[in-house]
HTML snippet that shows the backbone in 3Dmol.js (N, CA, C, O; Angstrom):
<script src="https://3Dmol.org/build/3Dmol-min.js"></script>
<div id="view" style="width:600px;height:400px;position:relative"></div>
<script>
const pdb = `
ATOM      1  N   UNK A   1       5.786 -21.174 -11.658  1.00  0.00           N
ATOM      2  CA  UNK A   1       4.920 -21.249 -10.499  1.00  0.00           C
ATOM      3  C   UNK A   1       3.526 -21.677 -10.969  1.00  0.00           C
ATOM      4  O   UNK A   1       2.998 -21.107 -11.925  1.00  0.00           O
ATOM      5  N   UNK A   2       2.931 -22.665 -10.315  1.00  0.00           N
ATOM      6  CA  UNK A   2       1.604 -23.115 -10.739  1.00  0.00           C
ATOM      7  C   UNK A   2       0.557 -22.017 -10.544  1.00  0.00           C
ATOM      8  O   UNK A   2       0.645 -21.201  -9.626  1.00  0.00           O
ATOM      9  N   UNK A   3      -0.424 -22.025 -11.423  1.00  0.00           N
ATOM     10  CA  UNK A   3      -1.511 -21.046 -11.367  1.00  0.00           C
ATOM     11  C   UNK A   3      -2.795 -21.751 -10.954  1.00  0.00           C
ATOM     12  O   UNK A   3      -2.953 -22.953 -11.168  1.00  0.00           O
ATOM     13  N   UNK A   4      -3.703 -20.996 -10.363  1.00  0.00           N
ATOM     14  CA  UNK A   4      -5.013 -21.521  -9.986  1.00  0.00           C
ATOM     15  C   UNK A   4      -6.063 -20.537 -10.469  1.00  0.00           C
ATOM     16  O   UNK A   4      -5.956 -19.333 -10.235  1.00  0.00           O
ATOM     17  N   UNK A   5      -7.070 -21.056 -11.138  1.00  0.00           N
ATOM     18  CA  UNK A   5      -8.136 -20.202 -11.651  1.00  0.00           C
ATOM     19  C   UNK A   5      -9.163 -19.975 -10.543  1.00  0.00           C
ATOM     20  O   UNK A   5      -9.610 -20.920  -9.893  1.00  0.00           O
ATOM     21  N   UNK A   6      -9.531 -18.697 -10.336  1.00  0.00           N
ATOM     22  CA  UNK A   6     -10.530 -18.349  -9.324  1.00  0.00           C
ATOM     23  C   UNK A   6     -11.521 -17.355  -9.925  1.00  0.00           C
ATOM     24  O   UNK A   6     -11.312 -16.835 -11.021  1.00  0.00           O
ATOM     25  N   UNK A   7     -12.593 -17.103  -9.194  1.00  0.00           N
ATOM     26  CA  UNK A   7     -13.564 -16.088  -9.580  1.00  0.00           C
ATOM     27  C   UNK A   7     -13.465 -14.938  -8.599  1.00  0.00           C
ATOM     28  O   UNK A   7     -13.453 -15.150  -7.386  1.00  0.00           O
ATOM     29  N   UNK A   8     -13.394 -13.715  -9.118  1.00  0.00           N
ATOM     30  CA  UNK A   8     -13.322 -12.518  -8.281  1.00  0.00           C
ATOM     31  C   UNK A   8     -14.507 -11.619  -8.571  1.00  0.00           C
ATOM     32  O   UNK A   8     -15.007 -11.580  -9.695  1.00  0.00           O
ATOM     33  N   UNK A   9     -14.950 -10.903  -7.566  1.00  0.00           N
ATOM     34  CA  UNK A   9     -15.945  -9.859  -7.749  1.00  0.00           C
ATOM     35  C   UNK A   9     -15.234  -8.540  -7.489  1.00  0.00           C
ATOM     36  O   UNK A   9     -14.771  -8.287  -6.377  1.00  0.00           O
ATOM     37  N   UNK A  10     -15.148  -7.696  -8.519  1.00  0.00           N
ATOM     38  CA  UNK A  10     -14.411  -6.440  -8.429  1.00  0.00           C
ATOM     39  C   UNK A  10     -15.325  -5.267  -8.752  1.00  0.00           C
ATOM     40  O   UNK A  10     -16.329  -5.421  -9.446  1.00  0.00           O
ATOM     41  N   UNK A  11     -14.969  -4.104  -8.246  1.00  0.00           N
ATOM     42  CA  UNK A  11     -15.676  -2.876  -8.572  1.00  0.00           C
ATOM     43  C   UNK A  11     -15.584  -2.651 -10.083  1.00  0.00           C
ATOM     44  O   UNK A  11     -14.495  -2.690 -10.654  1.00  0.00           O
ATOM     45  N   UNK A  12     -16.718  -2.418 -10.718  1.00  0.00           N
ATOM     46  CA  UNK A  12     -16.758  -2.306 -12.180  1.00  0.00           C
ATOM     47  C   UNK A  12     -15.907  -1.149 -12.693  1.00  0.00           C
ATOM     48  O   UNK A  12     -15.229  -1.281 -13.711  1.00  0.00           O
ATOM     49  N   UNK A  13     -15.939  -0.032 -12.002  1.00  0.00           N
ATOM     50  CA  UNK A  13     -15.151   1.122 -12.432  1.00  0.00           C
ATOM     51  C   UNK A  13     -13.665   0.866 -12.355  1.00  0.00           C
ATOM     52  O   UNK A  13     -12.917   1.213 -13.270  1.00  0.00           O
ATOM     53  N   UNK A  14     -13.231   0.252 -11.252  1.00  0.00           N
ATOM     54  CA  UNK A  14     -11.797  -0.050 -11.112  1.00  0.00           C
ATOM     55  C   UNK A  14     -11.360  -1.086 -12.141  1.00  0.00           C
ATOM     56  O   UNK A  14     -10.258  -1.005 -12.684  1.00  0.00           O
ATOM     57  N   UNK A  15     -12.233  -2.063 -12.405  1.00  0.00           N
ATOM     58  CA  UNK A  15     -11.891  -3.076 -13.402  1.00  0.00           C
ATOM     59  C   UNK A  15     -11.776  -2.450 -14.793  1.00  0.00           C
ATOM     60  O   UNK A  15     -10.871  -2.789 -15.556  1.00  0.00           O
ATOM     61  N   UNK A  16     -12.684  -1.547 -15.117  1.00  0.00           N
ATOM     62  CA  UNK A  16     -12.615  -0.868 -16.417  1.00  0.00           C
ATOM     63  C   UNK A  16     -11.324  -0.059 -16.530  1.00  0.00           C
ATOM     64  O   UNK A  16     -10.677  -0.052 -17.578  1.00  0.00           O
ATOM     65  N   UNK A  17     -10.956   0.623 -15.441  1.00  0.00           N
ATOM     66  CA  UNK A  17      -9.711   1.395 -15.458  1.00  0.00           C
ATOM     67  C   UNK A  17      -8.507   0.476 -15.629  1.00  0.00           C
ATOM     68  O   UNK A  17      -7.582   0.791 -16.378  1.00  0.00           O
ATOM     69  N   UNK A  18      -8.518  -0.664 -14.932  1.00  0.00           N
ATOM     70  CA  UNK A  18      -7.416  -1.620 -15.064  1.00  0.00           C
ATOM     71  C   UNK A  18      -7.321  -2.115 -16.501  1.00  0.00           C
ATOM     72  O   UNK A  18      -6.235  -2.167 -17.079  1.00  0.00           O
ATOM     73  N   UNK A  19      -8.463  -2.478 -17.068  1.00  0.00           N
ATOM     74  CA  UNK A  19      -8.453  -2.967 -18.458  1.00  0.00           C
ATOM     75  C   UNK A  19      -7.908  -1.909 -19.413  1.00  0.00           C
ATOM     76  O   UNK A  19      -7.178  -2.229 -20.351  1.00  0.00           O
ATOM     77  N   UNK A  20      -8.264  -0.648 -19.172  1.00  0.00           N
ATOM     78  CA  UNK A  20      -7.752   0.403 -20.058  1.00  0.00           C
ATOM     79  C   UNK A  20      -6.247   0.593 -19.870  1.00  0.00           C
ATOM     80  O   UNK A  20      -5.547   0.975 -20.807  1.00  0.00           O
ATOM     81  N   UNK A  21      -5.752   0.329 -18.672  1.00  0.00           N
ATOM     82  CA  UNK A  21      -4.320   0.473 -18.400  1.00  0.00           C
ATOM     83  C   UNK A  21      -3.502  -0.666 -18.995  1.00  0.00           C
ATOM     84  O   UNK A  21      -2.425  -0.440 -19.546  1.00  0.00           O
ATOM     85  N   UNK A  22      -4.014  -1.895 -18.884  1.00  0.00           N
ATOM     86  CA  UNK A  22      -3.214  -3.044 -19.341  1.00  0.00           C
ATOM     87  C   UNK A  22      -3.368  -3.301 -20.835  1.00  0.00           C
ATOM     88  O   UNK A  22      -2.549  -4.000 -21.430  1.00  0.00           O
ATOM     89  N   UNK A  23      -4.402  -2.747 -21.441  1.00  0.00           N
ATOM     90  CA  UNK A  23      -4.592  -2.924 -22.877  1.00  0.00           C
ATOM     91  C   UNK A  23      -4.701  -4.387 -23.249  1.00  0.00           C
ATOM     92  O   UNK A  23      -5.540  -5.108 -22.709  1.00  0.00           O
ATOM     93  N   UNK A  24      -3.858  -4.829 -24.169  1.00  0.00           N
ATOM     94  CA  UNK A  24      -3.927  -6.210 -24.646  1.00  0.00           C
ATOM     95  C   UNK A  24      -3.228  -7.195 -23.710  1.00  0.00           C
ATOM     96  O   UNK A  24      -3.300  -8.408 -23.905  1.00  0.00           O
ATOM     97  N   UNK A  25      -2.552  -6.661 -22.691  1.00  0.00           N
ATOM     98  CA  UNK A  25      -1.897  -7.561 -21.741  1.00  0.00           C
ATOM     99  C   UNK A  25      -2.937  -8.200 -20.827  1.00  0.00           C
ATOM    100  O   UNK A  25      -4.118  -7.860 -20.899  1.00  0.00           O
ATOM    101  N   UNK A  26      -2.520  -9.093 -19.995  1.00  0.00           N
ATOM    102  CA  UNK A  26      -3.407  -9.889 -19.158  1.00  0.00           C
ATOM    103  C   UNK A  26      -3.868  -9.145 -17.907  1.00  0.00           C
ATOM    104  O   UNK A  26      -3.051  -8.638 -17.137  1.00  0.00           O
ATOM    105  N   UNK A  27      -5.186  -9.085 -17.714  1.00  0.00           N
ATOM    106  CA  UNK A  27      -5.742  -8.551 -16.468  1.00  0.00           C
ATOM    107  C   UNK A  27      -5.289  -9.442 -15.309  1.00  0.00           C
ATOM    108  O   UNK A  27      -4.971  -8.945 -14.229  1.00  0.00           O
ATOM    109  N   UNK A  28      -5.261 -10.742 -15.532  1.00  0.00           N
ATOM    110  CA  UNK A  28      -4.822 -11.666 -14.479  1.00  0.00           C
ATOM    111  C   UNK A  28      -3.401 -11.361 -14.030  1.00  0.00           C
ATOM    112  O   UNK A  28      -3.107 -11.384 -12.835  1.00  0.00           O
ATOM    113  N   UNK A  29      -2.525 -11.077 -14.974  1.00  0.00           N
ATOM    114  CA  UNK A  29      -1.137 -10.757 -14.618  1.00  0.00           C
ATOM    115  C   UNK A  29      -1.071  -9.470 -13.809  1.00  0.00           C
ATOM    116  O   UNK A  29      -0.286  -9.370 -12.866  1.00  0.00           O
ATOM    117  N   UNK A  30      -1.889  -8.483 -14.171  1.00  0.00           N
ATOM    118  CA  UNK A  30      -1.906  -7.220 -13.426  1.00  0.00           C
ATOM    119  C   UNK A  30      -2.430  -7.435 -12.009  1.00  0.00           C
ATOM    120  O   UNK A  30      -1.883  -6.883 -11.055  1.00  0.00           O
ATOM    121  N   UNK A  31      -3.482  -8.231 -11.869  1.00  0.00           N
ATOM    122  CA  UNK A  31      -4.029  -8.525 -10.541  1.00  0.00           C
ATOM    123  C   UNK A  31      -3.011  -9.313  -9.727  1.00  0.00           C
ATOM    124  O   UNK A  31      -2.842  -9.060  -8.534  1.00  0.00           O
ATOM    125  N   UNK A  32      -2.330 -10.269 -10.362  1.00  0.00           N
ATOM    126  CA  UNK A  32      -1.313 -11.052  -9.658  1.00  0.00           C
ATOM    127  C   UNK A  32      -0.167 -10.156  -9.182  1.00  0.00           C
ATOM    128  O   UNK A  32       0.316 -10.313  -8.061  1.00  0.00           O
ATOM    129  N   UNK A  33       0.267  -9.222 -10.023  1.00  0.00           N
ATOM    130  CA  UNK A  33       1.337  -8.294  -9.632  1.00  0.00           C
ATOM    131  C   UNK A  33       0.887  -7.412  -8.468  1.00  0.00           C
ATOM    132  O   UNK A  33       1.664  -7.138  -7.553  1.00  0.00           O
ATOM    133  N   UNK A  34      -0.372  -6.969  -8.508  1.00  0.00           N
ATOM    134  CA  UNK A  34      -0.902  -6.159  -7.403  1.00  0.00           C
ATOM    135  C   UNK A  34      -0.958  -6.976  -6.119  1.00  0.00           C
ATOM    136  O   UNK A  34      -0.691  -6.450  -5.039  1.00  0.00           O
ATOM    137  N   UNK A  35      -1.300  -8.248  -6.226  1.00  0.00           N
ATOM    138  CA  UNK A  35      -1.344  -9.118  -5.051  1.00  0.00           C
ATOM    139  C   UNK A  35       0.053  -9.318  -4.471  1.00  0.00           C
ATOM    140  O   UNK A  35       0.224  -9.321  -3.252  1.00  0.00           O
ATOM    141  N   UNK A  36       1.041  -9.484  -5.328  1.00  0.00           N
ATOM    142  CA  UNK A  36       2.430  -9.609  -4.864  1.00  0.00           C
ATOM    143  C   UNK A  36       2.827  -8.360  -4.081  1.00  0.00           C
ATOM    144  O   UNK A  36       3.408  -8.459  -3.000  1.00  0.00           O
ATOM    145  N   UNK A  37       2.513  -7.185  -4.626  1.00  0.00           N
ATOM    146  CA  UNK A  37       2.847  -5.924  -3.947  1.00  0.00           C
ATOM    147  C   UNK A  37       2.097  -5.802  -2.628  1.00  0.00           C
ATOM    148  O   UNK A  37       2.664  -5.355  -1.631  1.00  0.00           O
ATOM    149  N   UNK A  38       0.831  -6.192  -2.614  1.00  0.00           N
ATOM    150  CA  UNK A  38       0.026  -6.119  -1.392  1.00  0.00           C
ATOM    151  C   UNK A  38       0.586  -7.043  -0.312  1.00  0.00           C
ATOM    152  O   UNK A  38       0.706  -6.644   0.846  1.00  0.00           O
ATOM    153  N   UNK A  39       0.924  -8.260  -0.682  1.00  0.00           N
ATOM    154  CA  UNK A  39       1.462  -9.212   0.296  1.00  0.00           C
ATOM    155  C   UNK A  39       2.793  -8.723   0.854  1.00  0.00           C
ATOM    156  O   UNK A  39       3.052  -8.866   2.049  1.00  0.00           O
ATOM    157  N   UNK A  40       3.639  -8.149   0.002  1.00  0.00           N
ATOM    158  CA  UNK A  40       4.913  -7.593   0.468  1.00  0.00           C
ATOM    159  C   UNK A  40       4.657  -6.438   1.428  1.00  0.00           C
ATOM    160  O   UNK A  40       5.328  -6.319   2.453  1.00  0.00           O
ATOM    161  N   UNK A  41       3.696  -5.595   1.100  1.00  0.00           N
ATOM    162  CA  UNK A  41       3.322  -4.476   1.973  1.00  0.00           C
ATOM    163  C   UNK A  41       2.853  -5.003   3.330  1.00  0.00           C
ATOM    164  O   UNK A  41       3.226  -4.458   4.369  1.00  0.00           O
ATOM    165  N   UNK A  42       2.047  -6.046   3.325  1.00  0.00           N
ATOM    166  CA  UNK A  42       1.547  -6.616   4.580  1.00  0.00           C
ATOM    167  C   UNK A  42       2.691  -7.230   5.395  1.00  0.00           C
ATOM    168  O   UNK A  42       2.742  -7.061   6.613  1.00  0.00           O
ATOM    169  N   UNK A  43       3.608  -7.941   4.726  1.00  0.00           N
ATOM    170  CA  UNK A  43       4.757  -8.513   5.436  1.00  0.00           C
ATOM    171  C   UNK A  43       5.603  -7.409   6.051  1.00  0.00           C
ATOM    172  O   UNK A  43       6.061  -7.527   7.188  1.00  0.00           O
ATOM    173  N   UNK A  44       5.805  -6.351   5.306  1.00  0.00           N
ATOM    174  CA  UNK A  44       6.578  -5.214   5.813  1.00  0.00           C
ATOM    175  C   UNK A  44       5.879  -4.612   7.032  1.00  0.00           C
ATOM    176  O   UNK A  44       6.531  -4.292   8.026  1.00  0.00           O
ATOM    177  N   UNK A  45       4.557  -4.460   6.959  1.00  0.00           N
ATOM    178  CA  UNK A  45       3.796  -3.910   8.084  1.00  0.00           C
ATOM    179  C   UNK A  45       3.919  -4.762   9.329  1.00  0.00           C
ATOM    180  O   UNK A  45       4.062  -4.233  10.431  1.00  0.00           O
ATOM    181  N   UNK A  46       3.867  -6.073   9.168  1.00  0.00           N
ATOM    182  CA  UNK A  46       4.019  -6.984  10.307  1.00  0.00           C
ATOM    183  C   UNK A  46       5.411  -6.839  10.901  1.00  0.00           C
ATOM    184  O   UNK A  46       5.564  -6.802  12.121  1.00  0.00           O
ATOM    185  N   UNK A  47       6.426  -6.755  10.049  1.00  0.00           N
ATOM    186  CA  UNK A  47       7.801  -6.606  10.541  1.00  0.00           C
ATOM    187  C   UNK A  47       7.963  -5.298  11.304  1.00  0.00           C
ATOM    188  O   UNK A  47       8.613  -5.267  12.349  1.00  0.00           O
ATOM    189  N   UNK A  48       7.380  -4.223  10.794  1.00  0.00           N
ATOM    190  CA  UNK A  48       7.463  -2.933  11.487  1.00  0.00           C
ATOM    191  C   UNK A  48       6.738  -3.012  12.826  1.00  0.00           C
ATOM    192  O   UNK A  48       7.246  -2.522  13.835  1.00  0.00           O
ATOM    193  N   UNK A  49       5.550  -3.629  12.845  1.00  0.00           N
ATOM    194  CA  UNK A  49       4.807  -3.778  14.105  1.00  0.00           C
ATOM    195  C   UNK A  49       5.620  -4.552  15.140  1.00  0.00           C
ATOM    196  O   UNK A  49       5.654  -4.185  16.314  1.00  0.00           O
ATOM    197  N   UNK A  50       6.278  -5.629  14.694  1.00  0.00           N
ATOM    198  CA  UNK A  50       7.097  -6.419  15.620  1.00  0.00           C
ATOM    199  C   UNK A  50       8.281  -5.601  16.132  1.00  0.00           C
ATOM    200  O   UNK A  50       8.622  -5.674  17.313  1.00  0.00           O
ATOM    201  N   UNK A  51       8.899  -4.833  15.259  1.00  0.00           N
ATOM    202  CA  UNK A  51      10.031  -3.992  15.644  1.00  0.00           C
ATOM    203  C   UNK A  51       9.592  -2.934  16.648  1.00  0.00           C
ATOM    204  O   UNK A  51      10.280  -2.696  17.640  1.00  0.00           O
ATOM    205  N   UNK A  52       8.445  -2.297  16.394  1.00  0.00           N
ATOM    206  CA  UNK A  52       7.944  -1.285  17.329  1.00  0.00           C
ATOM    207  C   UNK A  52       7.599  -1.895  18.683  1.00  0.00           C
ATOM    208  O   UNK A  52       7.864  -1.287  19.720  1.00  0.00           O
ATOM    209  N   UNK A  53       7.014  -3.085  18.683  1.00  0.00           N
ATOM    210  CA  UNK A  53       6.699  -3.758  19.947  1.00  0.00           C
ATOM    211  C   UNK A  53       7.976  -4.052  20.727  1.00  0.00           C
ATOM    212  O   UNK A  53       8.011  -3.895  21.947  1.00  0.00           O
ATOM    213  N   UNK A  54       9.025  -4.479  20.025  1.00  0.00           N
ATOM    214  CA  UNK A  54      10.311  -4.739  20.677  1.00  0.00           C
ATOM    215  C   UNK A  54      10.887  -3.449  21.268  1.00  0.00           C
ATOM    216  O   UNK A  54      11.387  -3.450  22.393  1.00  0.00           O
ATOM    217  N   UNK A  55      10.818  -2.356  20.514  1.00  0.00           N
ATOM    218  CA  UNK A  55      11.304  -1.074  21.024  1.00  0.00           C
ATOM    219  C   UNK A  55      10.539  -0.646  22.275  1.00  0.00           C
ATOM    220  O   UNK A  55      11.130  -0.149  23.234  1.00  0.00           O
ATOM    221  N   UNK A  56       9.218  -0.844  22.257  1.00  0.00           N
ATOM    222  CA  UNK A  56       8.421  -0.473  23.433  1.00  0.00           C
ATOM    223  C   UNK A  56       8.763  -1.357  24.628  1.00  0.00           C
ATOM    224  O   UNK A  56       8.783  -0.882  25.763  1.00  0.00           O
ATOM    225  N   UNK A  57       9.030  -2.629  24.384  1.00  0.00           N
ATOM    226  CA  UNK A  57       9.434  -3.517  25.488  1.00  0.00           C
ATOM    227  C   UNK A  57      10.755  -3.047  26.085  1.00  0.00           C
ATOM    228  O   UNK A  57      10.929  -3.044  27.304  1.00  0.00           O
ATOM    229  N   UNK A  58      11.681  -2.651  25.222  1.00  0.00           N
ATOM    230  CA  UNK A  58      13.017  -2.268  25.677  1.00  0.00           C
ATOM    231  C   UNK A  58      13.083  -0.856  26.251  1.00  0.00           C
ATOM    232  O   UNK A  58      13.858  -0.589  27.169  1.00  0.00           O
ATOM    233  N   UNK A  59      12.261   0.053  25.705  1.00  0.00           N
ATOM    234  CA  UNK A  59      12.405   1.470  26.058  1.00  0.00           C
ATOM    235  C   UNK A  59      11.142   2.114  26.613  1.00  0.00           C
ATOM    236  O   UNK A  59      11.144   3.305  26.922  1.00  0.00           O
ATOM    237  N   UNK A  60      10.071   1.349  26.742  1.00  0.00           N
ATOM    238  CA  UNK A  60       8.815   1.917  27.231  1.00  0.00           C
ATOM    239  C   UNK A  60       7.982   2.479  26.086  1.00  0.00           C
ATOM    240  O   UNK A  60       8.432   2.533  24.941  1.00  0.00           O
ATOM    241  N   UNK A  61       6.762   2.895  26.410  1.00  0.00           N
ATOM    242  CA  UNK A  61       5.860   3.380  25.359  1.00  0.00           C
ATOM    243  C   UNK A  61       6.355   4.680  24.720  1.00  0.00           C
ATOM    244  O   UNK A  61       7.070   5.472  25.334  1.00  0.00           O
ATOM    245  N   UNK A  62       5.950   4.862  23.479  1.00  0.00           N
ATOM    246  CA  UNK A  62       6.308   6.077  22.751  1.00  0.00           C
ATOM    247  C   UNK A  62       5.461   7.225  23.301  1.00  0.00           C
ATOM    248  O   UNK A  62       4.244   7.086  23.427  1.00  0.00           O
ATOM    249  N   UNK A  63       6.084   8.350  23.627  1.00  0.00           N
ATOM    250  CA  UNK A  63       5.315   9.488  24.140  1.00  0.00           C
ATOM    251  C   UNK A  63       4.276   9.973  23.119  1.00  0.00           C
ATOM    252  O   UNK A  63       4.520   9.944  21.913  1.00  0.00           O
ATOM    253  N   UNK A  64       3.134  10.412  23.611  1.00  0.00           N
ATOM    254  CA  UNK A  64       2.052  10.891  22.751  1.00  0.00           C
ATOM    255  C   UNK A  64       2.544  11.994  21.818  1.00  0.00           C
ATOM    256  O   UNK A  64       2.166  12.029  20.647  1.00  0.00           O
ATOM    257  N   UNK A  65       3.373  12.883  22.322  1.00  0.00           N
ATOM    258  CA  UNK A  65       3.887  13.980  21.500  1.00  0.00           C
ATOM    259  C   UNK A  65       4.668  13.452  20.295  1.00  0.00           C
ATOM    260  O   UNK A  65       4.587  14.006  19.199  1.00  0.00           O
ATOM    261  N   UNK A  66       5.412  12.394  20.509  1.00  0.00           N
ATOM    262  CA  UNK A  66       6.190  11.802  19.419  1.00  0.00           C
ATOM    263  C   UNK A  66       5.263  11.170  18.388  1.00  0.00           C
ATOM    264  O   UNK A  66       5.493  11.295  17.185  1.00  0.00           O
ATOM    265  N   UNK A  67       4.219  10.494  18.853  1.00  0.00           N
ATOM    266  CA  UNK A  67       3.253   9.895  17.929  1.00  0.00           C
ATOM    267  C   UNK A  67       2.538  10.967  17.114  1.00  0.00           C
ATOM    268  O   UNK A  67       2.327  10.802  15.913  1.00  0.00           O
ATOM    269  N   UNK A  68       2.166  12.065  17.767  1.00  0.00           N
ATOM    270  CA  UNK A  68       1.499  13.163  17.061  1.00  0.00           C
ATOM    271  C   UNK A  68       2.435  13.790  16.030  1.00  0.00           C
ATOM    272  O   UNK A  68       2.013  14.108  14.918  1.00  0.00           O
ATOM    273  N   UNK A  69       3.702  13.968  16.398  1.00  0.00           N
ATOM    274  CA  UNK A  69       4.692  14.509  15.471  1.00  0.00           C
ATOM    275  C   UNK A  69       4.835  13.591  14.252  1.00  0.00           C
ATOM    276  O   UNK A  69       4.875  14.056  13.113  1.00  0.00           O
ATOM    277  N   UNK A  70       4.911  12.293  14.509  1.00  0.00           N
ATOM    278  CA  UNK A  70       5.070  11.330  13.413  1.00  0.00           C
ATOM    279  C   UNK A  70       3.842  11.344  12.504  1.00  0.00           C
ATOM    280  O   UNK A  70       3.975  11.262  11.283  1.00  0.00           O
ATOM    281  N   UNK A  71       2.650  11.449  13.090  1.00  0.00           N
ATOM    282  CA  UNK A  71       1.424  11.495  12.288  1.00  0.00           C
ATOM    283  C   UNK A  71       1.415  12.729  11.389  1.00  0.00           C
ATOM    284  O   UNK A  71       1.039  12.643  10.220  1.00  0.00           O
ATOM    285  N   UNK A  72       1.828  13.873  11.928  1.00  0.00           N
ATOM    286  CA  UNK A  72       1.894  15.098  11.118  1.00  0.00           C
ATOM    287  C   UNK A  72       2.909  14.942   9.984  1.00  0.00           C
ATOM    288  O   UNK A  72       2.669  15.376   8.858  1.00  0.00           O
ATOM    289  N   UNK A  73       4.028  14.327  10.293  1.00  0.00           N
ATOM    290  CA  UNK A  73       5.064  14.109   9.289  1.00  0.00           C
ATOM    291  C   UNK A  73       4.528  13.261   8.133  1.00  0.00           C
ATOM    292  O   UNK A  73       4.750  13.579   6.964  1.00  0.00           O
ATOM    293  N   UNK A  74       3.827  12.189   8.469  1.00  0.00           N
ATOM    294  CA  UNK A  74       3.263  11.309   7.443  1.00  0.00           C
ATOM    295  C   UNK A  74       2.192  12.047   6.642  1.00  0.00           C
ATOM    296  O   UNK A  74       2.140  11.926   5.418  1.00  0.00           O
ATOM    297  N   UNK A  75       1.337  12.812   7.326  1.00  0.00           N
ATOM    298  CA  UNK A  75       0.299  13.574   6.623  1.00  0.00           C
ATOM    299  C   UNK A  75       0.923  14.581   5.657  1.00  0.00           C
ATOM    300  O   UNK A  75       0.470  14.715   4.520  1.00  0.00           O
ATOM    301  N   UNK A  76       1.957  15.284   6.105  1.00  0.00           N
ATOM    302  CA  UNK A  76       2.632  16.253   5.238  1.00  0.00           C
ATOM    303  C   UNK A  76       3.262  15.562   4.029  1.00  0.00           C
ATOM    304  O   UNK A  76       3.182  16.064   2.908  1.00  0.00           O
ATOM    305  N   UNK A  77       3.881  14.419   4.265  1.00  0.00           N
ATOM    306  CA  UNK A  77       4.499  13.657   3.180  1.00  0.00           C
ATOM    307  C   UNK A  77       3.440  13.207   2.170  1.00  0.00           C
ATOM    308  O   UNK A  77       3.631  13.334   0.960  1.00  0.00           O
ATOM    309  N   UNK A  78       2.314  12.676   2.683  1.00  0.00           N
ATOM    310  CA  UNK A  78       1.248  12.209   1.794  1.00  0.00           C
ATOM    311  C   UNK A  78       0.672  13.371   0.993  1.00  0.00           C
ATOM    312  O   UNK A  78       0.395  13.231  -0.198  1.00  0.00           O
ATOM    313  N   UNK A  79       0.492  14.509   1.639  1.00  0.00           N
ATOM    314  CA  UNK A  79      -0.035  15.687   0.951  1.00  0.00           C
ATOM    315  C   UNK A  79       0.920  16.144  -0.149  1.00  0.00           C
ATOM    316  O   UNK A  79       0.484  16.469  -1.254  1.00  0.00           O
ATOM    317  N   UNK A  80       2.204  16.170   0.145  1.00  0.00           N
ATOM    318  CA  UNK A  80       3.172  16.613  -0.863  1.00  0.00           C
ATOM    319  C   UNK A  80       3.224  15.642  -2.037  1.00  0.00           C
ATOM    320  O   UNK A  80       3.386  16.060  -3.183  1.00  0.00           O
ATOM    321  N   UNK A  81       3.089  14.362  -1.759  1.00  0.00           N
ATOM    322  CA  UNK A  81       3.052  13.369  -2.853  1.00  0.00           C
ATOM    323  C   UNK A  81       1.826  13.573  -3.712  1.00  0.00           C
ATOM    324  O   UNK A  81       1.896  13.531  -4.941  1.00  0.00           O
ATOM    325  N   UNK A  82       0.687  13.798  -3.049  1.00  0.00           N
ATOM    326  CA  UNK A  82      -0.568  14.004  -3.765  1.00  0.00           C
ATOM    327  C   UNK A  82      -0.486  15.251  -4.643  1.00  0.00           C
ATOM    328  O   UNK A  82      -0.913  15.224  -5.798  1.00  0.00           O
ATOM    329  N   UNK A  83       0.055  16.333  -4.110  1.00  0.00           N
ATOM    330  CA  UNK A  83       0.195  17.570  -4.881  1.00  0.00           C
ATOM    331  C   UNK A  83       1.158  17.378  -6.044  1.00  0.00           C
ATOM    332  O   UNK A  83       0.909  17.872  -7.143  1.00  0.00           O
ATOM    333  N   UNK A  84       2.243  16.671  -5.812  1.00  0.00           N
ATOM    334  CA  UNK A  84       3.203  16.396  -6.875  1.00  0.00           C
ATOM    335  C   UNK A  84       2.597  15.567  -7.983  1.00  0.00           C
ATOM    336  O   UNK A  84       2.874  15.797  -9.160  1.00  0.00           O
ATOM    337  N   UNK A  85       1.769  14.601  -7.612  1.00  0.00           N
ATOM    338  CA  UNK A  85       1.117  13.754  -8.594  1.00  0.00           C
ATOM    339  C   UNK A  85       0.150  14.583  -9.440  1.00  0.00           C
ATOM    340  O   UNK A  85       0.072  14.404 -10.655  1.00  0.00           O
ATOM    341  N   UNK A  86      -0.591  15.497  -8.788  1.00  0.00           N
ATOM    342  CA  UNK A  86      -1.521  16.346  -9.524  1.00  0.00           C
ATOM    343  C   UNK A  86      -0.773  17.237 -10.508  1.00  0.00           C
ATOM    344  O   UNK A  86      -1.251  17.471 -11.618  1.00  0.00           O
ATOM    345  N   UNK A  87       0.390  17.735 -10.114  1.00  0.00           N
ATOM    346  CA  UNK A  87       1.167  18.594 -11.006  1.00  0.00           C
ATOM    347  C   UNK A  87       1.616  17.812 -12.236  1.00  0.00           C
ATOM    348  O   UNK A  87       1.617  18.343 -13.347  1.00  0.00           O
ATOM    349  N   UNK A  88       2.000  16.547 -12.036  1.00  0.00           N
ATOM    350  CA  UNK A  88       2.441  15.735 -13.167  1.00  0.00           C
ATOM    351  C   UNK A  88       1.281  15.413 -14.097  1.00  0.00           C
ATOM    352  O   UNK A  88       1.443  15.399 -15.317  1.00  0.00           O
ATOM    353  N   UNK A  89       0.099  15.152 -13.516  1.00  0.00           N
ATOM    354  CA  UNK A  89      -1.061  14.776 -14.321  1.00  0.00           C
ATOM    355  C   UNK A  89      -1.679  16.005 -14.967  1.00  0.00           C
ATOM    356  O   UNK A  89      -2.035  15.974 -16.145  1.00  0.00           O
ATOM    357  N   UNK A  90      -1.811  17.093 -14.202  1.00  0.00           N
ATOM    358  CA  UNK A  90      -2.509  18.291 -14.683  1.00  0.00           C
ATOM    359  C   UNK A  90      -1.602  19.179 -15.355  1.00  0.00           C
ATOM    360  O   UNK A  90      -2.013  20.239 -15.827  1.00  0.00           O
TER     361      UNK A  90
END
`;
const viewer = $3Dmol.createViewer("view");
viewer.addModel(pdb, "pdb");
viewer.setStyle({}, {cartoon: {color: "spectrum"}});
viewer.zoomTo();
viewer.render();
</script>
């Protein structure tokens, strides 16, 4: 795949952390891999949005109670992941 050289302005702290993580490997390769993951995440988000819009067209709007339940579920999941990560690190 052809490459194109560009100039980026990045947060100095995050760049230092990235450099410490990749060591002698390429910062460009790490940034490119992160961009691939980000673009896939965005494509997935668009697909989910389209699917939800189709469901709402077919079945009507999602009840507020269901949205609140889903938000709590996601918050609980994120909290448990965060706590699990701290246990592994600490």
